[in-house]
C-alpha positions as CSV (number, residue, x, y, z in Angstrom):
1,X,-99.8,23.8,38.3
2,X,-98.7,24.8,35.1
3,X,-99.4,22.4,32.4
4,X,-96.9,21.2,29.8
5,X,-97.2,23.0,26.4
6,X,-96.5,19.7,24.9
7,X,-99.5,17.6,24.2
8,X,-98.9,14.0,23.5
9,X,-101.9,12.8,21.4
10,X,-103.0,9.1,22.9
11,X,-104.4,6.4,20.6
12,X,-106.6,3.9,23.1
13,X,-105.7,0.2,23.5
14,X,-108.7,-1.6,22.4
15,X,-109.1,-4.9,21.6
16,X,-107.0,-6.1,25.0
17,X,-107.7,-8.9,26.9
18,X,-107.0,-9.4,30.7
19,X,-107.3,-11.6,33.3
20,X,-108.3,-10.4,36.8
21,X,-108.0,-12.1,40.1
22,X,-109.8,-10.6,43.2
23,X,-108.3,-11.8,46.3
24,X,-109.0,-11.8,50.1
25,X,-105.9,-11.7,52.2
26,X,-106.0,-10.9,55.8
27,X,-104.4,-7.3,56.6
28,X,-101.4,-8.7,58.7
29,X,-100.7,-11.3,55.7
30,X,-100.9,-8.1,53.0
31,X,-97.1,-7.6,53.4
32,X,-96.2,-11.2,53.1
33,X,-98.5,-11.3,49.7
34,X,-96.9,-8.6,47.9
35,X,-93.4,-10.1,48.8
36,X,-95.4,-13.7,47.3
37,X,-96.5,-11.6,44.2
38,X,-92.7,-10.2,43.8
39,X,-90.6,-13.4,43.9
40,X,-93.1,-16.0,43.1
41,X,-96.1,-15.0,40.7
42,X,-94.0,-12.1,39.0
43,X,-91.1,-14.1,37.7
44,X,-93.2,-16.4,36.0
45,X,-95.3,-13.7,34.5
46,X,-92.3,-12.3,33.4
47,X,-91.4,-15.2,31.4
48,X,-94.5,-15.3,29.5
49,X,-93.8,-11.3,29.0
50,X,-90.9,-12.4,26.9
51,X,-92.7,-14.5,24.3
52,X,-95.3,-11.8,24.0
53,X,-98.0,-14.1,25.8
54,X,-98.4,-11.5,28.6
55,X,-98.3,-7.7,28.7
56,X,-97.8,-5.3,31.9
57,X,-99.1,-7.0,35.0
58,X,-99.8,-5.3,38.4
59,X,-100.7,-6.3,41.8
60,X,-103.3,-3.5,43.0
61,X,-104.0,-3.1,47.0
62,X,-106.9,-2.4,47.7
63,X,-106.1,-0.1,50.8
64,X,-109.0,2.6,51.3
65,X,-112.8,2.2,50.9
66,X,-114.4,4.8,49.0
67,X,-117.7,3.1,48.3
68,X,-119.1,0.1,49.0
69,X,-123.0,-0.7,47.9
70,X,-124.4,-4.2,49.1
71,X,-124.1,-6.6,52.1
72,X,-120.8,-8.4,50.9
73,X,-117.0,-8.6,52.8
74,X,-114.4,-6.5,50.9
75,X,-111.7,-7.9,49.5
76,X,-108.1,-6.6,49.4
77,X,-106.3,-7.2,46.2
78,X,-106.7,-7.0,42.5
79,X,-104.0,-9.0,40.3
80,X,-104.4,-7.4,36.6
81,X,-102.8,-9.3,33.7
82,X,-102.9,-8.3,30.0
83,X,-103.0,-11.5,28.0
84,X,-102.8,-12.2,24.2
85,X,-106.1,-14.2,24.5
86,X,-107.9,-16.7,27.0
87,X,-105.8,-19.5,25.8
88,X,-102.8,-17.6,27.5
89,X,-104.8,-17.1,30.5
90,X,-105.7,-20.7,30.8
91,X,-102.4,-21.8,30.7
92,X,-100.7,-19.2,33.0
93,X,-103.5,-20.1,35.8
94,X,-102.6,-23.9,35.2
95,X,-98.8,-23.2,35.4
96,X,-99.2,-20.8,38.4
97,X,-101.4,-23.5,40.3
98,X,-98.2,-25.9,40.2
99,X,-96.1,-23.0,42.3
100,X,-96.1,-22.8,46.0
101,X,-99.4,-21.6,47.1
102,X,-99.9,-18.6,49.6
103,X,-102.5,-20.1,51.7
104,X,-103.8,-17.4,53.5
105,X,-104.9,-16.2,50.0
106,X,-108.2,-17.0,49.0
107,X,-110.1,-16.3,45.4
108,X,-113.0,-13.9,45.5
109,X,-113.2,-14.2,41.7
110,X,-111.4,-15.0,38.1
111,X,-112.7,-13.7,35.2
112,X,-111.8,-12.7,31.5
113,X,-112.3,-9.3,30.4
114,X,-111.9,-7.0,27.0
115,X,-111.2,-3.2,27.0
116,X,-113.6,-1.0,26.7
117,X,-113.6,0.7,23.0
118,X,-112.1,4.3,23.0
119,X,-111.6,4.1,26.9
120,X,-108.4,2.1,27.5
121,X,-105.5,4.2,27.9
122,X,-103.1,2.0,30.2
123,X,-99.9,4.0,29.2
124,X,-98.9,7.7,31.1
125,X,-98.1,10.2,28.9
126,X,-94.3,11.5,28.6
127,X,-95.2,14.7,30.7
128,X,-96.7,12.4,33.4
129,X,-93.9,10.0,33.5
130,X,-91.7,13.3,34.4
131,X,-93.3,13.3,38.0
132,X,-91.1,12.2,41.0
133,X,-93.7,10.8,42.9
134,X,-96.1,7.6,42.3
135,X,-99.5,7.7,41.9
136,X,-102.2,6.3,43.9
137,X,-104.8,4.1,41.9
138,X,-108.7,4.1,42.3
139,X,-109.7,0.6,41.7
140,X,-113.9,0.6,40.6
141,X,-115.8,-2.6,40.3
142,X,-119.1,-1.7,38.6
143,X,-122.4,-3.2,38.1
144,X,-124.4,-2.0,35.0
145,X,-127.7,-3.1,34.5
146,X,-128.0,-5.9,32.1
147,X,-130.5,-4.1,30.0
148,X,-128.2,-1.1,29.6
149,X,-125.0,-2.7,28.9
150,X,-124.7,-1.5,25.4
151,X,-126.2,2.3,26.5
152,X,-123.2,1.9,29.4
153,X,-120.7,1.2,26.4
154,X,-121.6,3.6,24.3
155,X,-121.3,6.5,27.0
156,X,-117.9,5.0,27.4
157,X,-116.9,5.1,24.0
158,X,-118.5,8.8,23.2
159,X,-118.1,10.5,26.3
160,X,-116.3,9.1,29.2
161,X,-113.3,7.6,27.3
162,X,-112.6,10.8,25.3
163,X,-113.3,12.8,28.2
164,X,-110.6,10.9,30.0
165,X,-108.4,10.8,27.1
166,X,-108.4,14.6,26.9
167,X,-107.5,14.7,30.5
168,X,-104.3,12.6,30.5
169,X,-103.1,14.8,27.2
170,X,-103.5,18.2,28.7
171,X,-103.1,17.8,32.1
172,X,-100.8,15.9,34.9
173,X,-102.7,14.6,37.5
174,X,-104.2,11.6,35.5
175,X,-101.4,8.9,35.3
176,X,-103.4,6.1,33.3
177,X,-107.2,4.5,32.7
178,X,-107.9,0.8,32.2
179,X,-111.5,0.1,31.4
180,X,-112.7,-3.4,31.2
181,X,-115.7,-5.4,30.5
182,X,-116.1,-8.7,31.6
183,X,-116.1,-11.7,29.2
184,X,-116.6,-14.8,31.0
185,X,-116.4,-15.7,35.0
186,X,-114.0,-18.6,35.1
187,X,-114.3,-18.8,39.4
188,X,-116.4,-17.1,42.0
189,X,-117.0,-17.8,45.4
190,X,-121.0,-17.9,46.2
191,X,-121.1,-15.0,48.5
192,X,-119.1,-12.6,46.0
193,X,-121.4,-9.9,44.6
194,X,-121.7,-9.4,40.8
195,X,-120.3,-7.1,38.8
196,X,-119.2,-6.5,34.9
197,X,-116.8,-4.1,34.3
198,X,-113.6,-2.9,36.2
199,X,-112.1,0.3,35.5
200,X,-108.5,1.0,37.2
201,X,-107.3,4.7,37.1
202,X,-104.1,6.2,38.1
203,X,-104.3,9.7,39.6
204,X,-102.5,12.3,41.7
205,X,-103.4,14.2,44.9
206,X,-104.6,17.3,42.7
207,X,-107.4,15.2,40.8
208,X,-109.6,15.8,43.9
209,X,-109.8,19.4,43.3
210,X,-109.7,19.7,39.3
211,X,-111.7,16.2,38.4
212,X,-115.3,17.9,38.0
213,X,-114.1,20.8,35.8
214,X,-111.6,19.0,33.8
215,X,-113.9,16.3,32.9
216,X,-116.8,18.9,31.8
217,X,-113.9,20.5,29.6
218,X,-112.9,16.9,28.2
219,X,-116.8,16.3,27.7
220,X,-116.8,19.6,25.9
221,X,-113.6,19.0,23.6
222,X,-115.1,15.5,22.9
223,X,-118.0,17.1,21.1
224,X,-120.6,16.4,23.7
225,X,-123.2,19.0,24.6
226,X,-123.9,17.4,28.0
227,X,-123.1,18.4,31.4
228,X,-121.1,16.6,34.2
229,X,-124.3,16.5,36.2
230,X,-126.2,15.2,33.4
231,X,-123.5,12.7,32.2
232,X,-123.1,11.1,35.6
233,X,-126.7,11.2,36.3
234,X,-127.5,9.5,33.6
235,X,-124.9,6.5,34.7
236,X,-126.0,6.4,38.3
237,X,-129.4,5.5,36.8
238,X,-128.0,2.3,34.7
239,X,-124.8,1.3,36.9
240,X,-124.0,0.6,40.5
241,X,-120.6,1.5,41.9
242,X,-120.3,-1.5,43.6
243,X,-116.9,-1.6,45.3
244,X,-114.5,1.5,44.9
245,X,-110.9,1.6,46.4
246,X,-108.1,3.6,46.7
247,X,-104.6,2.3,46.9
248,X,-101.1,1.4,45.6
249,X,-100.0,-0.6,42.7
250,X,-96.8,-2.9,42.6
251,X,-95.6,-3.7,38.8
252,X,-96.9,-2.5,35.7
253,X,-94.3,-0.1,35.3
């Protein structure tokens, strides 16, 4: 694909707070749960948007499993809400509990997260917005070993975040990237695995062919002298890709 000669410079969306709710919903109830989000939860969230307390919100359908490491039952939805602060998240949750419940949905985990510095780019560039088809979304639940949390963050700040920004600015196959770190876990079922990062990346089909080469170019452009293989080899030693899925998104536009 020929890339646009126009380059839109992106700024990271730093110091952004998010509420994440991971749900398990029976497969035969998935369509009804999406309708429940559209008709019940989304209007409430839209009212918070109008006051500036909530930013973008979207329901992610975790449709196809790409990676899973550990003995746990996979879940099927992620509701991701940008909030002004923790108090807004708590207020929304209290209000949402007064709405009619979707009885077939069970909460796997509710958590408060903050954006990883220099790594959060939730909005697509103008040239990506021109595409006629919708992207698909990779959702990654990542467990970084506790002693290496600072090292992981530095890799994101100095390498992975800038590399993905370079890709978003210079190509049209990456729609968006949301990179988040868990601050507090507010609710979790006993059998749920542990993670401390959530990444959501909007992609187009050509990403499968171009990812490695373009990411290496992004590393070089950001001033790093490390190779693609070295970078991800280092990450593999300090984090586990606990659960990675590919699916669709409702809302968030």
